[in-house]
N, C-alpha and C positions, 0 to 999 in steps of 0.2 A: 278387695276392697269394698268394704262398706260404703253404700250410697244411701242419699238423705233425698231424695227428689222432691218430698213434698214437706217432710217433715221441719218444722219452725215453731218457737217459741216467742211469748210476748217480752218487747223488750222494757226494760227498767224506764220510768218517765227521763231520766236526762239522757238516754240515749236516742227515745224515740224525739225530744225535742231537738238533739244534736241532727238528727237525720233529715225533720223537717228545714232547719237553719240551713243545712249545706245541701241541700239538693239543686243542680244546677250550678253550682259554685267548682271553680277550679280547684283541686287540693294544693295545698301550701308544698306538701312534701312530694318528692319524687325518687324513689329508690332504683338506680339504675340495676340491672343482671348481677346478679352475684355467680363470676365463673365457679366452673369447676374445678377442682382441686386437681392436681396431676393424677394421680390415682384412680381418679372415676368415679369420686363423689359428685354431687350434683345438688342442686336446692332449687326449690318451690316454694312462692310467697304461699302463706298460710291465708287459706279463704272459704267462704261459705262450701265450697264445692268440695275441699279435699280436708275439710277439717276431719273426715271419721278418720283419719291414719293418725290423727292426734289423739284422739280416743284408744283406738287400738292398741295404741303402745303405752301407754299408762294407766287404763282403768282398770290392771289387773297386776300392777307393780306393787311391789309391798314396801319399796322402801318409802319411809315415813317424811322423806324431804321433798317427795313429787309433790306439786305443787296441786291441790285438792281439785281446784277447778277442772284438770286434765282428766277429771276421772268418771264424771257425769256430762251427759249430752248436752242437757240446758244451760249450764256453766260453760260447755265449750263453745255453745252458740252464740253466749253473751261475749265470751270471749273475743272470738273472730268478729261479733258486731263493733266491738268497741276499737280491735285495726282498722277494720275497715269504715265504719260510719264516721268514729270520732277523731284518730289518730291521724290521718291526712291531712286536716284542716285545721289541727291545734298549733298556734304560734308558741306553745310550749311543752308541749307533749306528744310530738311528732314520732312517728317510728315504725318498725313493720319487723314481722314476723317469719324466717324461714325452716321448712320442713328441709330435712339433712336426707337423701336419698340415695342408697349404696348403689355401686353398680347393677346390681343384679333388681332394682329398683323397689327395695325395702325400704320402709321409713325407720331410720335410727336415731333421730335428734330433732330438737327442735331450737332455733337459735332467734333470740331477741334482743332488738336494738330501741332503744325509746329514750325519751326526753328530747330530743332534736327541739332546739329554742331558737327562735327567732331575734331574743333578744339582746342587743347589742350593746351589752356591757361586760367589763370583765372578761370570761373566757367563755361565757354562756352559749354563744352561736357557733363555739368552735369543738365541743365536748357531747358526749351523750353517754346513757347507760347502758350496760350490757346482760343479760341472761342466758343460760342455758339448759337444757335437759335432753339427755341421752338414756335409750332403751336401754335396761338392765343387761343385753346380749353383749353390748359393746363396752361397759365400764370398765374400766381396766386394763383397756385393751391398747390403750397408748392414742386410739382415732380419736377422740373428743378433743384430746391435747391437739394434734394436728387439725384437725376441724375449724379449732378457735384459731391457732394463729392464723390460718387462711382467712378467716372472718375479721379478726382482726387487723391484717393487713387490708381486707376491704375497705373499712371503717376509715383508717388511717390514709389510704391514698384516694380511694374512689370517692367517699366521703369529706373528704379533706378535715377529718376531726383530731383536734390535738391533744384530746383525754379521752381515755375512756374509764364508765366508774360501773362499780358492782357493789350489792351489798347481800351480805351469807348470814342465817342467823348464828349463833358466836355457839351453839352446839352444834351446828353441822361442819364438823372441822374434816372429814373429804374435802367437802369443796372447797373450804379455807385454804389446805393444802393444793390443790387443784389451783386456784387462781395465784396463788406462790409461785407455782413451778412455770407459770405464763408469765411471769415477772411483775405483776402487780403487789404494790406495796399499801400497807393500811395510812387512811387517813390521819393524821394528825389530831388531835384533841382540839387544838384552837379553833381548828377551821370546822370543826364539828358541831362548837359551840355547845358544851357538855355541862355549863353552869346555867341554874334556876337563876330568877327574876333576882335573886339576893345575893348572886356570887357564889353561893355554896353550890359544891360538887353536884349535880343529880345522879339521880342511879343510873345504873349502866344500861343503856338501851340496846333493845333485842338483837339487833343486828351489829356487826362488824361492817365498816363500808373500806372498798379498796379503790386503786387506781392505777393506772397504767398509761405512761407517756408515751408519746411519739419519740421525744429524743428526750436528752439527756438539757439541753440548751431549754426546751420547751418547759420542762419540769420546771428548773432553776427558775424561770418568769413567772412560770405560775403559782409557785410560793413563795415568791418575791411579793406578787401584786396582792395575795392573803395574807400575809403577815402583814405591810402597809393597810390594808382593809378592816383586819381584825384592830389593829391599833388605834384607828381610827373611831373605829363602830365604839372600842371602850373607852376612849377619851369622851365620846358623846354620852355614854351611858351614865357617867361620873358628873355629869351637868346636872343629869334628872334627880328633882326631889323627892321624898319618899314621904307622903301624906300619912296622919295619923290612923284613917282607913284602910290603909292598904295602898292605896291607890297612887300614883306618879304624878308631878308636875314636870311637864317638857317644856324648858325653856324655847321661845321662838326664835327659830334661825333670825339673824341678823339679814 
């Protein structure tokens, strides 16, 4: 394994500021150990000391959908800095990454969970987003699906999430099929708010958005809440008055 005993890079200003603000503070988020799978795969939290494994796994991978940040030492450093300096202290964007290790101690993938929020309205505090990347050698073997099922169970049970979300580039059909096999369903257009300010359909976003619910009952509760919220928002939007200069006058709440 490559090591980086002294190699480091300057941080972007916003990360430097976060580091200065968070020194001495207790992290908001604590992610319990992700247990190994029944067939012996285990997990390490991604950190500065093991970031070389991420670079080794993807720097020469020809797949066009591999995150470009995983191919450059400086980008990997900043990616890990965000994980270790900013996300543990963020009330809206908490998260953690895990390296997937084989029984032979080879790194074969990365799991990402993020957008953990303390916002206590709707279902913000009971949902999160997920991401993943697997080494070229294990794609198509069934292992990524088994690992993700294991990861989802951890998030639903250990982290008490009700809803998992994922986004994928529209052209990445392989990843879309992968999510569908895992049981994810595409978000409704009403929830994604695909209209512009004049109520006309906007152009299709670059990504498609998917969700997985812990249970059918949870799904029904979340969709009912979204429907009600969407109707209330549209009724409020109908009260806006468009001015000749294109701006809007919004009536004051009574």
